[in-house]
N, C-alpha and C positions, 0 to 999 in steps of 0.2 A: 409153669403152673399148669395144673390140669383143668379141664373144662368145668368140672363141678365146683372147684374152688373159685374160678373166675365168675361163675354164675352166682355163687353165694356172696362174694364180695360185691358184685354189681347190685344184687338185690338189696344188700345192706345199705349201700350208698343211695340207691333209689329211695328206699323207705326213710332213711335218716335225713337226706338232704333235699329231696324233690320239692317240698313245700317252701323251703328257704330259697331255693333257686327260683321258684315261680315268683315269690315276693320280690326278689332282687330284680328279675326281668320286668315285672310289672311296674316297679318303681321308676323305670325308665321309659317303658313303652306305653303305659297307661291303657293297656289293652290286655285283658285277662286271657283271651283266646290266643293272642300272639305270644304272650309270655309263656303259656303252657306249651305251645308249639316250639318255641325257641329252646325251652328246657328239654323237651323230648328230642329235638335235633341234636342238642349238645350231648345228651346222654347216649344217643345212638352213635354219634361221631366217636365218642370214647369207646363204646362197645365194639364198633367195627374196626377200630384201629388199635385195640388194646395190645395186640401182639407186637406191634412196632413201638409201643409206649411202655415197655417193661421197666425202663430205667426211671420212669416217673415215680417219685416217692409219695407224693401227696395227691392222690387221685381226685378227691373232692375239690381241691384247689385247682387242679388241671381242668376239671369240668367247669368250674366257675370262670376261669380265664376264657375257655372256649365259649361259654355263655355270654360273657362280656363282649367278645368279638362279634358274636351273632347278634347281640343287641345293637352294637354299633352299626353293623350292616343294615339291620332292620330300620334304625333311625335315619340312616343316610338314604335308604330307599324311600322312606316316608317323606323326607325333605324334598327329594326329587319329585315325587308324586305331587306334593303340595305346590312346588314351583310350577309344575305342569298345569295343575288345576288353576292356580292364580293366573297363569298366562292365558289359559283358555277363557277364564272369566274376563280378563282384561280385553281379550280379542272380542268376546261376545259383547262387552260394554261398548267397545269401539264400533263394532258393526251396528249396534243399536243406535249409537249416537249418529253414525253416518245415515242411517235410515231416517232418523228424526230430522237431521239437517237437510236431507234430500227432500223430504216431504215439506219442510218449511220453505225451501227454496223453489218448490214446484209451483208453477202458475198454470192452472188448468187451460187458460186460453192458449198459452204457448204450446202446451202438450199436444194439442190436436191441430196445430198450424200446418199449413202446406209446406212451409220451409223445413220443419222438423220431419215431416213425413218423407220429404224428398231426400233428406240426409239418411233416413232409415233405408229407403229404397236403393240409394247408391251403395250403401254398405251391404245390403242383401244381394246386390248384383255381383259382388265379389265372391259370393259363396258358390260352391259347386251346385249344379242344377238340382240334384236330388236333395241336398241339404236345404236349399232355398225353398223347394216345393214342400217339403215336410214342415219347415218352419211356418210357411204361409198357411198350410192346412191347420196347424196347431194354433197359431196366434191370431190369424185373421178370419179363419173359417170356424174357429172355436171347437175343433174336433179333438177328442181325447186320444191318448197314445194308442189305446187298443184299436180304435176305429181307424186311425192312420195306418197302423200295422196291417190290419186286414186289407185296406184299400191298396197298399203298396206292396203287399206280400213280403213284408219284412217283420223281424221280431220286434217286440216292444223295446228290447235293449238297443237295437239298431236305431229305433226312433229316438230314444233318449240320447244316444250318441250324436245324432244329427242335430237335435235341438240344442244340446250342450255346445256343439261346434258353432252353431249359428249365434247363440247368445254370447259366446266368448269373442267371436269376431265383432259382433255389434258393440260389445262393451269396449273392445280395443279401438275400433274405428270411431266411436262416438264418445270417447272419454271426456272431451271438452263439454259435452252436453249432458253428462252423466246424471246430475241431480234430477232433471226432469225425465230423462229417458229411462232411468231405472224403473220408474213407474210405468212408462209405456211398454217396455220390454216384458214386464210381468203382468201388465193389466189384463191381457188376454190369455194368461197362462191357464191351460187346462191339462192336467197330467193324465 
């Protein structure tokens, strides 16, 4: 077939079937914009592959089958994204519950006891000197990251790295005391 005939046939299919295809896609996606995009993708797929599909007798039906498959792919992606969103929400709820439990279990007298402070000091002693010094500047001296960066001639990113390293070690070392210490570790937090 020549190019003009292909274009004429394609335009006829487009004009005749596009709205039906959109209604079909919308009936499954419940999203007008997605339905229109899927129809456009299906029509483009046919157009780009029309020379390989010359044996196809019913072109509108072929495009509809292509659209059906694209709708299935879309719905499967939506299901995956919904599962991810549910997991994130579930994790967020778990984190919130942990914070509530931590706060409920926290006894302020214990928080500032010498015993707890000694445990923190022992854990801090396991840190490399630079990380320990930066952590102390942040948490005990109340300096923000920019100030620490200037005083130590390091970048703010380096300061963030050292603080993160210190917090991770403290959480690991003090996991048995975590409910109260979560508060202590973040009590003096100054970004």
